[in-house]
Backbone bond lengths (Angstrom), bond angles and torsions (degrees), N, CA, C in turn:
res aa  C-N    CA-C-N  psi(-1)  N-CA   C-N-CA  omega(-1)  CA-C   N-CA-C  phi
1 M - - - 1.435 - - 1.518 108.28 -
2 N 1.311 116.41 131.91 1.458 121.92 -179.31 1.524 109.03 -83.58
3 K 1.341 117.08 91.78 1.460 121.24 -176.99 1.520 110.62 -109.98
4 G 1.306 114.95 147.86 1.455 121.33 175.26 1.512 107.76 -144.31
5 E 1.312 116.51 -176.21 1.461 120.42 177.68 1.509 108.23 -117.37
6 N 1.346 116.66 132.67 1.455 118.12 174.74 1.519 109.45 -86.80
7 M 1.313 117.30 -175.71 1.466 121.24 -175.05 1.531 112.98 -62.90
8 L 1.332 117.16 -23.97 1.461 120.41 -179.55 1.525 111.96 -91.12
9 G 1.312 117.69 0.21 1.452 121.21 179.73 1.516 114.30 87.24
10 S 1.340 117.48 2.96 1.461 120.93 179.34 1.521 110.13 -78.05
11 K 1.309 116.51 147.52 1.465 121.54 176.60 1.524 109.19 -73.96
12 T 1.304 116.61 138.27 1.452 121.90 174.13 1.518 108.18 -122.11
13 A 1.316 115.18 160.30 1.461 121.19 177.33 1.519 107.41 -143.08
14 T 1.312 116.42 166.10 1.455 121.73 -179.08 1.518 109.65 -113.76
15 C 1.324 115.98 127.02 1.465 121.88 178.65 1.525 109.06 -65.31
16 E 1.330 115.78 131.48 1.468 119.49 -178.27 1.519 113.39 -74.70
17 V 1.337 118.65 -12.99 1.467 120.93 179.33 1.522 111.38 -92.75
18 C 1.336 117.14 -55.15 1.471 119.79 -173.50 1.525 113.83 -101.36
19 G 1.342 117.56 -12.17 1.449 120.70 178.01 1.518 115.25 82.39
20 N 1.346 117.43 5.14 1.452 121.49 179.93 1.528 110.47 -70.08
21 T 1.331 116.52 129.36 1.452 121.24 173.89 1.515 106.68 -92.35
22 Y 1.337 116.10 125.07 1.465 120.75 -166.27 1.518 109.07 -148.78
23 D 1.323 116.50 145.35 1.469 119.97 -179.83 1.519 113.37 -84.61
24 K 1.327 118.10 -2.19 1.466 121.06 179.59 1.530 112.35 -118.50
25 C 1.319 116.99 24.65 1.471 120.59 175.54 1.522 109.38 -63.55
26 F 1.316 115.58 158.55 1.461 120.83 177.82 1.520 109.41 -134.80
27 E 1.324 115.15 159.16 1.467 121.90 178.34 1.514 109.96 -103.99
28 V 1.309 115.62 144.90 1.467 123.02 170.09 1.514 105.75 -119.07
29 R 1.323 115.99 122.32 1.463 121.02 178.62 1.518 109.03 -108.58
30 L 1.314 115.81 123.68 1.459 121.83 -179.40 1.524 109.75 -89.08
31 G 1.330 115.54 163.11 1.460 121.88 -176.78 1.515 114.63 -56.31
32 G 1.302 118.38 -30.38 1.458 121.99 -178.75 1.518 113.69 -84.07
33 G 1.345 116.87 7.20 1.448 120.49 179.36 1.523 114.43 92.54
34 E 1.308 116.91 -3.67 1.460 122.06 179.22 1.531 109.72 -71.25
35 T 1.331 117.69 135.12 1.460 122.72 -179.92 1.517 110.11 -119.64
36 H 1.334 116.00 136.62 1.463 122.87 178.90 1.516 109.03 -126.08
37 V 1.331 117.03 150.51 1.464 122.96 179.92 1.524 109.28 -122.18
38 F 1.344 116.15 130.03 1.461 121.73 -178.55 1.521 110.28 -136.25
39 D 1.334 115.14 156.61 1.463 119.93 175.37 1.523 112.09 -102.08
40 S 1.339 117.45 -6.41 1.469 121.12 -179.32 1.527 109.66 -157.48
41 F 1.335 114.55 159.80 1.460 118.85 174.84 1.528 109.82 -65.23
42 E 1.320 116.98 -33.20 1.460 120.94 178.42 1.526 111.17 -56.54
43 C 1.326 116.88 -46.52 1.469 119.88 179.04 1.527 111.42 -68.22
44 A 1.337 117.25 -37.78 1.470 120.73 178.33 1.526 110.32 -62.92
45 I 1.325 116.87 -44.00 1.467 121.13 178.63 1.524 110.06 -62.82
46 H 1.310 116.75 -44.84 1.468 120.98 -179.93 1.534 111.33 -57.35
47 A 1.324 115.96 -39.91 1.468 120.16 -175.82 1.523 113.48 -83.72
48 L 1.340 117.93 -34.65 1.462 119.55 -167.34 1.526 116.40 -114.32
49 A 1.323 118.24 -25.75 1.469 119.52 -175.44 1.523 110.59 -70.70
50 P 1.336 116.95 137.98 1.471 119.49 177.51 1.535 110.43 -69.85
51 T 1.315 116.65 161.42 1.464 120.76 177.70 1.523 110.35 -107.62
52 C 1.320 115.03 148.69 1.464 122.05 177.97 1.527 109.17 -66.98
53 A 1.327 116.37 133.27 1.466 121.29 -179.05 1.525 112.50 -67.37
54 H 1.333 118.11 -19.20 1.464 120.40 179.94 1.524 112.49 -96.86
55 C 1.340 117.54 -58.39 1.473 119.80 -172.68 1.522 113.85 -98.23
56 G 1.329 117.72 -14.82 1.452 120.65 176.77 1.511 115.88 84.45
57 C 1.355 118.40 0.75 1.465 118.86 179.65 1.530 110.05 -72.51
58 R 1.317 115.89 158.84 1.465 121.14 177.08 1.518 108.92 -75.50
59 I 1.323 116.32 134.36 1.465 121.76 -179.73 1.521 107.38 -93.56
60 I 1.343 116.09 105.86 1.460 119.45 -178.44 1.522 111.81 -108.28
61 G 1.320 116.95 -1.71 1.463 122.15 174.49 1.517 108.68 -106.37
62 H 1.306 115.35 -152.09 1.468 119.82 -178.71 1.514 112.57 -71.64
63 G 1.323 117.66 -36.79 1.449 120.31 -179.12 1.522 111.81 67.04
64 M 1.299 115.40 -173.15 1.462 123.28 179.41 1.524 107.19 -132.40
65 E 1.327 115.77 141.42 1.459 119.17 -174.19 1.515 111.28 -131.91
66 T 1.328 115.31 136.26 1.457 122.00 168.74 1.524 106.15 -115.05
67 A 1.319 116.97 -179.41 1.463 119.95 178.96 1.524 111.43 -64.61
68 D 1.345 116.72 -25.82 1.461 120.82 -173.67 1.529 115.60 -109.17
69 A 1.341 118.29 -16.47 1.467 118.82 -171.62 1.517 112.18 -155.03
70 L 1.337 114.53 162.99 1.461 122.95 173.22 1.523 108.27 -114.96
71 Y 1.325 116.67 142.08 1.459 122.20 179.90 1.523 108.91 -131.38
72 C 1.332 116.35 150.63 1.461 119.98 178.87 1.519 111.73 -78.19
73 C 1.341 117.69 -23.42 1.471 121.20 -178.01 1.534 109.69 -159.55
74 A 1.337 115.50 169.87 1.464 120.88 -179.79 1.525 111.56 -65.65
75 H 1.328 117.41 -32.90 1.468 120.24 178.92 1.530 110.62 -60.14
76 C 1.328 116.78 -47.83 1.467 119.68 179.34 1.527 110.98 -63.81
77 A 1.321 117.07 -38.61 1.467 119.91 177.12 1.527 110.04 -61.53
78 S 1.343 117.00 -42.72 1.473 120.36 -179.02 1.526 111.14 -64.67
79 Q 1.321 117.61 -29.94 1.467 120.77 178.07 1.523 111.53 -68.17
80 H 1.323 117.01 -17.62 1.466 122.62 176.06 1.527 111.45 -103.26
81 G 1.343 116.90 13.09 1.458 120.84 176.63 1.513 115.04 86.96
82 V 1.332 117.59 7.38 1.473 121.37 178.24 1.524 106.76 -96.66
83 H 1.340 116.83 107.91 1.462 120.54 -174.10 1.524 113.52 -110.18
84 K 1.320 118.91 -0.16 1.462 121.08 -177.58 1.529 113.14 -87.86
85 L 1.327 118.58 -6.74 1.464 121.76 -178.77 1.523 109.65 -91.83
86 E 1.323 116.43 141.63 1.461 122.08 178.48 1.517 109.11 -130.10
87 D 1.340 116.72 141.77 1.458 121.05 176.80 1.519 110.79 -71.06
88 R 1.327 116.73 -38.93 1.465 120.99 176.63 1.525 108.59 -152.29
89 V 1.289 115.18 154.86 1.454 120.73 -179.35 1.519 107.00 -109.43
90 E 1.305 116.05 127.21 1.466 120.79 177.97 1.516 108.88 -73.60
91 E 1.325 115.45 131.03 1.462 119.01 177.61 1.515 109.21 -80.85
92 K 1.337 115.46 140.78 1.451 120.21 178.23 1.519 108.93 -79.81
93 S 1.298 115.35 137.25 1.455 120.59 179.60 1.525 109.86 -71.60
94 S 1.313 116.48 140.46 1.465 120.32 179.62 1.515 110.86 -88.06
95 V 1.327 117.20 1.12 1.473 120.99 -179.42 1.486 110.45 -91.56
């Protein structure tokens, strides 16, 4: 992590995406021991969030997963021929 001290003695770091040196940067540590430094969630999402195999948007929620691809929603999965995924399941009424 590229850390320095500003005039007030606070630690600063540099975001690996945008290059901003900021005293409120944060680290994200991945399971494999990899560490990343960001100044915003926007930069973290840009660097780390997977993209939908159909529309290309960043998946920042749960998404949908097959053995071969990740999708942001069931609609995008269906556009690739995956029809077994559902965004939500309607509950049957007991009445």
